[in-house]
N, C-alpha and C positions, 0 to 999 in steps of 0.2 A: 445419801444422807450427808456424807462428808462434803460433797460438792455444794449442797445447800448451806451448810455451816460455814464453808469458806466464803461464799458470797455474802452472807449476813455479816461475818466478821470483817470482810473487806469494806462493806458498806458503812459499818459503824466506825471503822478506822478512818475512812475518807471523810465522813461527817465530822469526826473529832478534829481531823487535820484542817478541814475548811474553817471550822469554828476558831481554831487556834490562830490560823493565818489572818482571819478577819479581825480577830481581837487585837493582833499586833499592829495591823495597818489602819484600823479605824481610829480617827481622832475627831474630837468635838471641836467645832470652830465657833468662835464668838461672832456675833453680828457686827461688832465694832472692830475696825482695823486700826492699829496704832502705827503711825508712820513718823519718821524723823525724830525719834526719842533722843533727848539730850539732857545731861545733868551737868550743871556748872555753878561755880561760885562767881557772883557778879563782881565782887571786890574782895580785897584781902580782909580777913576777919569777919566775913559775912557768911550766913548760912546758905548752903546750896539750894538751888531750885531745879526741879525737873520740868521739862517742857516736852510736849508731843502733840501731834495732830491726831485726833480721834474722829474718823469719818470726815476728814478735811477741815475740822474745827480745831483751832489752836487752844490748848489748855496748859495750865501750869499748876504746880503744887510746891509748897516749901517743905522743909524737912519736918515740920510739925505734923504733916499729914492732913487728914480731914478730906473733905470732898474737893476735887480739883476746881480751879477757877477757870472760867471760860473767858479768854481775852476778848476777841470780837466774836459776836454771834454770826459773823459772815464767813461762809466756807472759803477756803483757799481755792482760787479759780484754776481751771485746767484739769487735765486728767493724768499728767505726769506724776509719778510717785514723789512724795516728799522725802528728801534724804536727811535734812537737818532743820532744827528749829532753835530759837534762842529766846530768852526772857524779854527781849526788846521788840517783840512782835514782828520778827522777820522769819521767813522760811526760805529754804533752798530746795528747788525742784531738781529732779534727775537730769533734765535737759540743760541745767546751768542757770535757769532763771532765778534771780534773787528778788523776793517780794517783801514789801513792808506794808503793814496796815497803818493807814494815816488817820484813823478815827472813823472813817466812813466806808472806805473801800481798800482793796489790795492794790498797791502801786508797784510797778516794775522798777527796781533800782538799776538793774543791769543784768548782763549775762556773763557768767564766769568763763564760759567756753569761748566766747568771742566771735563765733560765726561758724558756718558749716565747714567741715573738713573736706578738702578736695577728694573726689573719688576716682578721678582719672589719673592713672599712673603716668609719670613723665618718661618719655622714651630716652634711650641713650643718645640718640642723634640730637634731640632737643636740648639735652644737658650740654653736649659739646658746643652747640651753637650759642647757647646762653653764656657759657663761661670762657669762650675763646675770644672774647671782644677785647 
């Protein structure tokens, strides 16, 4: 009888433990992903505006709140995460691309990274030849 009681008690304990751990690690996720959130004052003595991309659509809101305004209804192109936005309808992607909405489409302004980083390390012999000239 004691063996049966031990198994039942251990089973209830493990069930409670599993519930507790599941409760701590389970999180609800929204279907909308916010990227590149930014809050800034555009000029001195003006009210701040918040900008962000929600599912790759640029939105902004002033400090009075209300529903957010959708800038262009055109999604930001690409799949790279958006790291920054601003009220002037520009976004910065993780790969360094800086995009601006020109009224009809997103246009690439430039890339802050400047180009690919060389992946081949330079040998010591190549450095000596390069700098002994």
